[in-house]
C-alpha positions as CSV (number, residue, x, y, z in Angstrom):
1,X,-29.8,38.7,30.6
2,X,-32.2,36.2,31.5
3,X,-35.9,36.4,30.0
4,X,-39.1,34.7,30.8
5,X,-40.3,32.1,28.4
6,X,-44.2,32.6,29.6
7,X,-44.7,30.4,31.8
8,X,-44.3,26.7,32.7
9,X,-45.7,23.9,30.4
10,X,-48.1,21.2,31.5
11,X,-46.7,17.8,31.4
12,X,-49.0,16.0,28.8
13,X,-46.8,13.3,28.4
14,X,-45.4,10.7,30.5
15,X,-41.5,11.7,31.9
16,X,-40.2,8.8,29.0
17,X,-42.3,10.6,26.2
18,X,-43.8,7.5,24.3
19,X,-41.6,4.9,26.1
20,X,-43.4,3.5,28.8
21,X,-39.9,3.3,31.2
22,X,-36.7,4.8,30.6
23,X,-34.6,2.7,28.1
24,X,-32.0,0.5,29.3
25,X,-28.9,1.9,29.8
26,X,-30.1,5.0,30.7
27,X,-29.3,7.1,33.8
28,X,-32.0,7.0,36.8
29,X,-31.7,8.2,40.4
30,X,-34.5,8.5,43.0
31,X,-33.7,9.2,46.4
32,X,-35.9,10.5,49.4
33,X,-34.9,13.4,51.7
34,X,-35.8,14.4,55.1
35,X,-36.8,17.8,55.7
36,X,-33.7,18.8,57.2
37,X,-31.3,22.2,56.5
38,X,-28.7,19.8,55.2
39,X,-31.0,18.3,52.7
40,X,-30.0,21.0,50.0
41,X,-26.3,20.4,50.1
42,X,-26.7,16.6,50.0
43,X,-28.8,16.8,47.1
44,X,-26.4,19.2,44.9
45,X,-23.8,16.8,46.2
46,X,-25.5,13.7,44.7
47,X,-26.5,15.5,41.7
48,X,-22.8,16.1,41.0
49,X,-21.9,12.7,41.5
50,X,-24.5,11.2,39.2
51,X,-23.9,13.6,36.5
52,X,-20.2,13.0,36.3
53,X,-21.0,9.1,36.4
54,X,-23.2,9.8,33.3
55,X,-20.5,11.6,31.6
56,X,-22.6,15.0,31.9
57,X,-20.5,16.6,34.2
58,X,-20.5,19.9,31.8
59,X,-24.3,20.3,33.2
60,X,-23.4,20.0,36.9
61,X,-23.4,23.7,37.4
62,X,-26.9,24.6,36.0
63,X,-28.8,21.4,37.4
64,X,-27.4,21.8,40.6
65,X,-28.3,25.6,40.7
66,X,-32.0,24.2,39.7
67,X,-32.2,21.4,41.8
68,X,-31.1,23.4,44.4
69,X,-34.3,25.8,43.8
70,X,-36.8,22.8,44.0
71,X,-35.3,21.5,46.7
72,X,-35.4,24.6,49.0
73,X,-38.8,25.4,47.6
74,X,-39.8,21.8,49.0
75,X,-38.0,22.5,52.7
76,X,-39.8,26.1,52.8
77,X,-43.5,24.7,52.1
78,X,-43.1,21.6,53.8
79,X,-42.0,19.4,56.9
80,X,-42.2,16.3,55.6
81,X,-39.8,14.1,53.3
82,X,-39.7,14.7,49.7
83,X,-38.1,12.8,47.0
84,X,-35.5,13.9,44.2
85,X,-35.5,11.7,41.0
86,X,-32.9,12.3,37.8
87,X,-33.4,10.8,34.4
88,X,-31.1,11.1,31.6
89,X,-32.7,9.4,28.5
90,X,-33.0,10.0,25.0
91,X,-31.0,13.1,24.7
92,X,-33.1,14.9,28.1
93,X,-32.0,15.2,31.6
94,X,-35.1,15.4,33.6
95,X,-35.2,16.5,37.3
96,X,-38.4,15.6,39.5
97,X,-39.1,16.9,43.4
98,X,-42.0,15.3,45.1
99,X,-43.2,16.8,47.9
100,X,-46.7,17.0,50.0
101,X,-47.3,20.7,49.6
102,X,-50.2,21.0,46.9
103,X,-49.4,24.6,46.6
104,X,-47.8,25.1,42.6
105,X,-44.9,27.2,42.6
106,X,-44.8,30.5,41.1
107,X,-42.7,32.6,39.0
108,X,-41.8,36.0,40.2
109,X,-40.1,38.6,37.9
110,X,-37.5,41.0,37.7
111,X,-39.5,43.3,39.4
112,X,-40.2,41.9,42.4
113,X,-39.1,44.1,45.3
114,X,-35.5,44.0,46.9
115,X,-36.9,43.2,50.4
116,X,-38.8,40.1,49.1
117,X,-36.6,37.2,50.2
118,X,-38.7,34.4,48.6
119,X,-39.9,34.0,44.9
120,X,-37.0,34.3,42.5
121,X,-35.7,30.7,42.5
122,X,-38.4,29.7,40.1
123,X,-37.5,32.7,38.0
124,X,-34.1,31.0,37.5
125,X,-35.7,27.4,36.4
126,X,-38.1,29.0,34.1
127,X,-35.3,31.0,32.8
128,X,-32.7,28.0,32.4
129,X,-34.5,24.9,31.6
130,X,-35.5,23.6,28.3
131,X,-39.1,23.0,29.6
132,X,-40.7,22.9,33.2
133,X,-44.1,22.2,34.8
134,X,-45.8,20.8,38.0
135,X,-48.4,18.2,38.6
136,X,-50.8,17.3,41.6
137,X,-49.8,13.7,43.2
138,X,-52.1,12.6,45.3
139,X,-51.6,14.8,48.5
140,X,-48.8,16.5,47.0
141,X,-46.7,18.1,44.1
142,X,-44.3,17.2,41.7
143,X,-42.1,19.8,39.9
144,X,-40.0,19.1,37.1
145,X,-37.4,20.9,34.7
146,X,-35.7,19.4,31.8
147,X,-32.4,19.9,29.9
148,X,-31.2,18.7,27.0
149,X,-27.8,16.5,27.0
150,X,-26.7,16.4,23.4
151,X,-23.4,18.3,24.2
152,X,-24.0,21.1,21.5
153,X,-24.0,24.5,21.9
154,X,-27.7,25.8,22.4
155,X,-28.8,22.2,23.1
156,X,-31.1,21.9,25.8
157,X,-32.1,25.7,25.8
158,X,-35.4,27.2,24.7
159,X,-35.8,27.9,21.1
160,X,-37.2,31.3,20.5
């Protein structure tokens, strides 16, 4: 059963922790998408290709699901282009989706009524990501999540 961690975390650190930029040899991908119905599928396919190229294909299912949730939120809440960024460095895979909507995502728990169509995606992000958060960027925001890439059982999952 999925359990909430108690909410999203602030992002006090830059994306690469104490490093000013991704280290040499780290994986980095950044793509801008038009706000069209095919964008979520295109983003999932690109994520799968990148993770395979980086030797992280065992993480593809989880990452694709979480990317799909963030991209769908961007498509639902803004009619402008958005940017997907993936970075793999220092045992962490970080995904960011930046869009022009300033409204922060909310996590709706399992008590959400059956007739509600929206709001469950961030519950999945909260349950499956090691950490996640949202920060304001000028006229928009960036929603991000992180997973571990060390390949050991439980790596990347929240610790109780």
